[in-house]
C-alpha positions as CSV (number, residue, x, y, z in Angstrom):
1,M,0.0,0.0,0.0
2,T,1.5,3.3,-1.0
3,M,0.6,6.7,0.5
4,P,-0.5,9.6,-1.6
5,G,2.3,12.1,-2.0
6,S,4.7,9.7,-0.1
7,D,7.5,10.5,-2.5
8,Q,7.1,14.2,-1.9
9,A,8.6,16.3,0.8
10,L,7.3,15.8,4.3
11,G,5.4,19.1,4.2
12,G,3.4,17.8,1.3
13,F,2.8,14.6,3.1
14,E,1.3,16.4,6.0
15,F,-0.9,18.5,3.8
16,S,-2.5,15.4,2.3
17,F,-4.0,14.6,5.7
18,E,-5.7,17.9,6.4
19,S,-9.0,16.7,5.3
20,Y,-9.4,14.4,8.3
21,L,-6.7,15.3,10.8
22,D,-8.1,18.7,11.4
23,S,-9.4,19.9,14.8
24,T,-12.8,21.2,13.5
25,Q,-16.0,20.2,15.1
26,I,-17.7,17.1,13.7
27,E,-21.2,17.8,12.4
28,P,-23.7,15.5,14.1
29,D,-26.4,13.8,12.0
30,S,-29.8,15.3,12.6
31,D,-31.5,12.0,11.9
32,Q,-31.6,10.2,15.3
33,S,-33.6,7.2,14.0
34,G,-30.7,4.8,13.4
35,N,-29.3,3.1,15.7
36,D,1.8,-18.2,11.2
37,V,4.5,-19.9,12.7
38,Y,6.3,-18.8,15.9
39,D,10.0,-18.9,16.6
40,S,10.4,-22.1,18.6
41,Q,12.8,-20.5,21.0
42,S,10.3,-18.0,22.1
43,L,7.5,-20.5,23.1
44,S,7.0,-23.1,25.7
45,D,3.9,-25.1,26.9
46,S,3.6,-22.8,29.9
47,I,3.4,-19.7,27.8
48,S,0.6,-21.2,25.7
49,M,-1.5,-22.3,28.7
50,F,-3.3,-19.1,29.5
51,H,-4.5,-18.1,33.0
52,Q,-8.3,-18.2,33.4
53,Q,-10.4,-15.8,35.5
54,F,-13.8,-14.1,35.2
55,G,-14.7,-16.5,32.3
56,R,-11.8,-15.0,30.2
57,T,-8.2,-15.9,29.6
58,Y,-5.1,-13.9,30.3
59,H,-1.4,-14.2,29.4
60,S,0.8,-16.6,31.3
61,Y,4.2,-15.2,30.5
62,R,4.9,-12.5,33.2
63,A,1.4,-13.3,34.5
64,G,-0.4,-10.3,35.9
65,S,1.8,-7.6,34.3
66,Y,-1.0,-6.9,31.8
67,V,-4.5,-6.9,33.3
68,F,-6.6,-7.2,30.1
69,P,-7.7,-10.5,28.4
70,N,-6.1,-12.2,25.4
71,D,-8.9,-14.7,24.4
72,P,-10.7,-15.0,21.0
73,T,-13.3,-12.4,22.1
74,E,-10.6,-9.8,22.7
75,A,-8.7,-10.9,19.5
76,D,-11.8,-10.3,17.4
77,R,-12.3,-6.9,19.1
78,Q,-8.6,-5.9,18.4
79,D,-9.0,-6.9,14.7
80,E,-12.1,-4.7,14.4
81,Q,-10.3,-1.9,16.2
82,Y,-7.5,-2.3,13.6
83,E,-9.9,-1.9,10.7
84,L,-11.8,1.1,12.1
85,T,-8.5,2.8,12.9
86,K,-7.3,2.3,9.3
87,M,-10.6,3.8,8.1
88,A,-10.2,6.8,10.5
89,M,-6.7,7.3,9.1
90,D,-8.1,7.3,5.5
91,G,-6.7,3.9,4.6
92,H,-3.2,4.4,6.1
93,I,-1.6,2.3,8.8
94,H,1.3,4.6,9.5
95,L,2.2,8.3,9.1
96,A,6.0,8.0,9.3
97,P,7.3,8.9,5.9
98,F,7.9,5.4,4.4
99,S,6.9,4.4,0.9
100,R,7.9,1.8,-1.7
101,A,10.4,4.3,-2.9
102,N,11.7,4.7,0.7
103,P,10.9,1.4,2.4
104,P,12.0,0.5,5.9
105,R,14.4,-2.4,6.0
106,K,14.0,-3.5,9.6
107,V,10.9,-2.9,11.8
108,L,10.0,-3.6,15.4
109,D,6.3,-3.7,16.4
110,I,6.0,-3.5,20.2
111,A,2.9,-5.1,21.9
112,T,1.8,-6.4,18.5
113,G,-1.5,-8.0,19.8
114,T,-3.0,-10.1,17.0
115,G,-0.2,-9.0,14.7
116,A,-2.6,-7.3,12.2
117,W,-0.4,-4.2,11.8
118,A,2.8,-6.1,11.4
119,I,1.2,-8.5,8.8
120,E,-0.2,-5.6,6.7
121,L,3.1,-3.8,6.9
122,G,4.8,-7.0,5.7
123,D,2.4,-7.0,2.7
124,E,3.2,-3.4,2.0
125,F,7.0,-3.8,2.3
126,P,7.7,-7.5,1.4
127,E,11.5,-7.0,1.5
128,A,11.4,-5.7,5.1
129,E,12.3,-7.7,8.2
130,I,9.5,-7.2,10.6
131,I,9.5,-8.4,14.2
132,G,6.4,-8.3,16.4
133,T,6.6,-8.8,20.1
134,D,3.9,-9.5,22.7
135,L,3.3,-11.2,26.0
136,S,0.7,-13.5,24.3
137,P,1.3,-15.9,21.4
138,I,-2.1,-15.1,19.7
139,Q,-0.9,-14.1,16.3
140,P,-1.8,-16.2,13.2
141,A,0.5,-19.0,11.9
142,F,0.6,-17.9,8.3
143,V,2.2,-14.5,7.7
144,P,4.3,-12.8,5.1
145,P,7.8,-14.2,4.7
146,G,9.5,-11.3,6.4
147,V,7.3,-11.2,9.5
148,R,8.2,-13.0,12.7
149,F,6.5,-12.9,16.2
150,F,8.2,-13.4,19.6
151,V,6.8,-13.7,23.1
152,E,8.6,-11.0,25.0
153,D,8.1,-8.5,27.8
154,S,8.9,-5.1,26.2
155,G,9.0,-3.4,29.6
156,E,12.4,-5.2,30.2
157,R,15.7,-4.5,28.6
158,W,15.6,-5.1,24.8
159,D,18.1,-7.5,23.5
160,Y,18.4,-6.2,19.9
161,P,21.1,-4.3,18.0
162,A,20.6,-0.6,17.3
163,D,19.7,-1.1,13.6
164,F,15.9,-0.6,13.3
165,D,14.6,1.8,10.7
166,Y,11.2,1.9,12.2
167,I,9.7,1.1,15.6
168,H,5.9,1.2,16.2
169,T,3.4,1.1,19.0
170,R,-0.4,1.3,18.9
171,Y,-3.2,1.0,21.6
172,T,-0.8,0.0,24.3
173,L,-2.8,1.3,27.3
174,G,-1.9,-0.6,30.4
175,C,1.2,-2.3,29.0
176,W,3.9,-0.4,31.0
177,E,4.6,1.5,34.3
178,N,6.6,4.1,32.4
179,M,6.2,4.2,28.7
180,K,8.7,7.1,28.2
181,D,11.6,5.2,29.9
182,Q,10.7,1.6,29.1
183,V,9.7,2.1,25.5
184,I,10.3,5.5,24.0
185,R,13.9,5.7,25.4
186,Q,14.7,2.1,24.5
187,A,13.3,2.7,21.0
188,F,15.6,5.7,20.6
189,D,18.5,3.6,21.6
190,H,17.7,0.8,19.2
191,L,17.0,2.9,16.1
192,R,19.7,3.5,13.6
193,P,20.5,7.2,13.1
194,G,17.7,8.6,11.0
195,G,15.3,5.9,12.0
196,W,11.7,6.6,13.0
197,L,9.5,5.9,16.1
198,E,5.7,6.1,15.7
199,S,3.2,5.8,18.5
200,Q,-0.6,5.7,18.1
201,E,-2.6,6.0,21.4
202,I,-6.0,7.3,22.5
203,V,-6.9,9.5,25.5
204,M,-9.3,7.5,27.6
205,V,-11.5,10.4,28.9
206,P,-14.0,11.4,26.2
207,F,-14.4,14.8,24.7
208,C,-17.4,16.7,23.3
209,D,-17.5,19.9,21.2
210,D,-21.1,20.9,21.3
211,G,-22.1,20.7,25.0
212,T,-24.2,17.5,24.6
213,M,-22.1,15.4,27.0
214,P,-23.3,15.8,30.6
215,S,-20.8,16.1,33.5
216,D,-22.0,12.7,34.8
217,Y,-21.6,10.9,31.4
218,G,-21.2,7.2,32.2
219,W,-18.1,6.6,30.0
220,R,-16.3,9.5,31.6
221,R,-17.0,8.3,35.1
222,W,-15.8,4.8,34.1
223,A,-12.6,6.3,32.4
224,N,-11.8,8.2,35.6
225,D,-12.2,5.1,37.7
226,C,-9.9,3.3,35.2
227,L,-7.2,6.0,35.7
228,T,-7.5,5.6,39.5
229,A,-7.2,1.8,39.3
230,S,-4.3,1.9,36.8
231,S,-2.4,4.2,39.1
232,L,-2.7,1.7,41.8
233,A,-1.7,-1.1,39.4
234,K,1.3,1.0,38.3
235,R,0.2,0.8,34.6
236,Q,-0.1,3.9,32.5
237,L,-3.4,4.4,30.7
238,D,-3.1,8.2,30.0
239,L,-0.7,8.1,27.0
240,G,-2.0,9.9,24.0
241,G,-1.7,13.5,25.1
242,Q,1.8,13.0,26.5
243,L,3.5,11.3,23.6
244,K,4.8,14.4,21.8
245,G,6.4,15.7,25.0
246,W,8.0,12.4,25.7
247,F,9.5,12.1,22.2
248,H,11.0,15.6,22.7
249,E,12.4,14.8,26.1
250,V,14.1,11.6,24.9
251,G,15.8,13.4,22.0
252,F,13.8,12.8,18.8
253,V,13.7,15.5,16.0
254,D,11.2,16.2,13.2
255,I,8.4,15.4,15.7
256,H,4.9,15.5,14.2
257,E,1.5,14.9,15.7
258,A,-1.9,14.2,14.2
259,V,-5.0,14.1,16.4
260,I,-7.9,12.1,15.0
261,K,-11.4,12.1,16.4
262,L,-13.0,8.7,17.0
263,P,-16.7,9.3,17.5
264,I,-18.5,7.2,20.1
265,G,-21.5,6.0,18.0
266,G,-23.1,6.8,14.7
267,W,-24.0,10.4,15.5
268,P,-21.8,12.1,12.9
269,K,-23.4,13.3,9.6
270,D,-20.3,12.4,7.5
271,L,-20.7,8.8,6.4
272,R,-17.1,7.8,6.9
273,R,-17.1,9.2,10.4
274,K,-20.5,7.6,11.1
275,H,-19.1,4.2,10.1
276,V,-16.0,4.7,12.2
277,G,-18.1,5.8,15.1
278,M,-20.4,2.8,14.9
279,M,-17.4,0.4,14.8
280,W,-15.7,2.2,17.7
281,Q,-18.9,2.0,19.7
282,R,-19.0,-1.7,19.1
283,C,-15.4,-2.1,20.1
284,L,-15.9,-0.2,23.3
285,D,-19.0,-2.3,24.1
286,S,-17.5,-5.7,23.4
287,G,-14.3,-4.8,25.3
288,L,-15.9,-3.1,28.3
289,S,-16.1,-6.2,30.7
290,G,-12.6,-7.3,29.7
291,F,-11.2,-3.8,30.3
292,T,-12.8,-3.6,33.7
293,L,-13.1,-6.8,35.6
294,G,-9.4,-7.5,36.3
295,L,-8.5,-3.9,36.9
296,F,-11.4,-3.0,39.2
297,H,-11.5,-6.3,41.0
298,H,-7.8,-6.5,41.9
299,F,-7.1,-2.8,42.4
300,L,-10.4,-1.1,43.5
301,E,-11.5,-4.2,45.4
302,R,-14.9,-4.4,43.8
303,S,-16.8,-7.6,43.5
304,V,-17.6,-9.0,40.0
305,E,-21.3,-8.4,40.7
306,E,-20.7,-4.8,41.8
307,I,-18.6,-4.2,38.6
308,E,-21.2,-5.7,36.3
309,V,-24.0,-3.5,37.8
310,S,-21.9,-0.4,37.4
311,L,-21.2,-1.2,33.7
312,V,-24.9,-1.1,32.9
313,D,-24.8,2.7,33.0
314,T,-21.4,2.9,31.3
315,R,-22.6,0.7,28.4
316,S,-25.9,2.6,28.1
317,S,-24.0,6.0,27.9
318,I,-22.2,5.0,24.7
319,F,-25.4,4.2,22.9
320,D,-27.0,7.6,23.6
321,R,-27.0,9.3,20.2
322,K,-28.0,12.6,21.7
323,I,-24.5,12.8,23.2
324,H,-21.9,13.7,20.6
325,A,-18.8,12.3,22.4
326,Y,-15.5,11.2,20.9
327,H,-12.1,10.0,21.8
328,K,-8.9,11.7,20.7
329,F,-6.4,9.4,18.9
330,H,-2.9,10.8,18.9
331,V,-0.4,9.7,16.3
332,V,3.1,11.0,16.9
333,W,6.1,10.2,14.8
334,G,9.7,11.4,15.2
335,R,13.2,10.7,13.9
336,K,16.4,9.8,15.7
337,P,19.0,12.4,14.8
338,E,21.5,11.6,12.1
339,A,24.2,13.4,14.1
340,A,24.5,14.6,17.7
341,H,24.3,18.3,16.8
342,E,20.8,18.1,15.2
343,T,18.3,20.3,16.9
344,R,15.4,18.6,18.7
345,G,11.8,18.8,17.5
346,P,9.5,21.6,18.8
């Protein structure tokens, strides 16, 4: 997959995204009627025997370090999330300036999940060597020739040479205690000079531009509880709005940021945004119990019954089409300097 204008200067590349990466208010629709094969050295029987709780399964490797499930229900949700994100990004899966005329040679995808991003990048750049790492071996067996997956804890020291052209993260909420030091700094150290890091993360607390979201909006209350629980769990959930600053602090240059709105539900008038919003609503709904049970039970000490009762209001809130809420999805990409004297990004 090539990107429009990808062979042009970066300024032209940015301009091509103005139609959907702007910060203008989304117009609501006035019609309210609608509603692979693994590397054998990275696997063992114990890694593949997942821990079970709350009727869900969780990773066994470094058990408990990631509180969200890894079962087929979650894998299906992640795959739909991948497709809606691609649609929200106008068909692109990355904004770092790579193209068939300027392909990456070696890529690292951190917390790869189902591996969908790494697999599609392997189709786009068939000559590239692409490594995807995750705590769970849930990726498919049949993948492009250049793609490999490893079970690995990316929060620990990376045992790779500093020769990656491109390192990528996406939707990694809850993966680490300190993303800046554990991931962004390590990525900087493991990129070759001139290599790129790109991170794509949401802000959990919802936004609204037209005053239709009440102060007691169910999803906002739930998100604030999640932030409290994640602080106790020592796992960062508040990532998206901090990425650009972290990139700068670590030493990246040519830092760029695009902020994309993910509507919660089918309230937008624009058909593409409406479709994205309906898919995002479905992803939030299908993931809600999995996002909540482990986190709230273990760190807020709530019973399963208490949690499920509280989620009735949370779930109801995202299906209220009178409320024009959305999430901010931050895409930040920056380059490791070619030389030590290069000026850092703004």
